[in-house]
N, C-alpha and C positions, 0 to 999 in steps of 0.2 A: 555692684555698686548703684546703679543708677536704679534699680528695684527698691531699694531702701530709701533713697532721695525721696522718689515719686510715693511711698508709703507715708515717708514723713509729710509732706505736704499735703497730704490727705490727711491724715491726722489732727495736723495744725489747724487746716480749714475746718475740720469735723469741731474741734475746741472753740475755735473762736465762733463759730456759729450757733455755741450755747451759751454765749456771753451776755449778759444783760448790760446795755451800755448805758451810762448816765444819760437823763433829760438834760437839755441845756441849761435848765435851770438850777438842775443840781450841780453842774460842772461850774457854772461861772459862780455860784455860791461858795462852793470848794476853791476855786482861784483866787478869791478874793481873800477868804481866810488865809490862805497860804502865803498871798502874798502881804497881807499884814502882817503874820507872824514872822516872816523873812524879815521885813521891815523894822520889827522892832526888836528881833533879836541881833539885826544887823548893827543896828544905834546902840543895844546895850553891849554888845564886846566892842562897839568902838569905844566906848564911854570907860568899860574897863581896862581897856588897851592903853588908853591914855592918862587913865588915873595910875596905873602900874608903872608908865613911863615916866612921869611926872616923880611919883616916889623913890623909884630907882636913881634919879637924877638928884633928887634931894639927897638921898643916903651918900651918893657918891661925893656930892661937894661937900659933905657934912663931914666926910672921912678922908677929905682931901684927891679926890680925884680930878679928873681933868677940869 
C-alpha cells in the first residue's frame, strides 16, 4: 500500500513538472474574461427569473389566484 502511494506521488510530481503554467498576464486576462462573463450571465439570469416571476404572478392574478 505504501509503495503504491509513493509511486502515485512520484507520478504526480513528474506530471506537474511537465505542465506549462500561464504567465501572469495570460492569467489576469483570462480571469477578467471569466469575471465579466459571470457578471453578464448573473444579470441575465436574474432578469429572466424576475420576468418569469412577474409573468407567473400576472397569470395567477388573471385567473383568480391569491
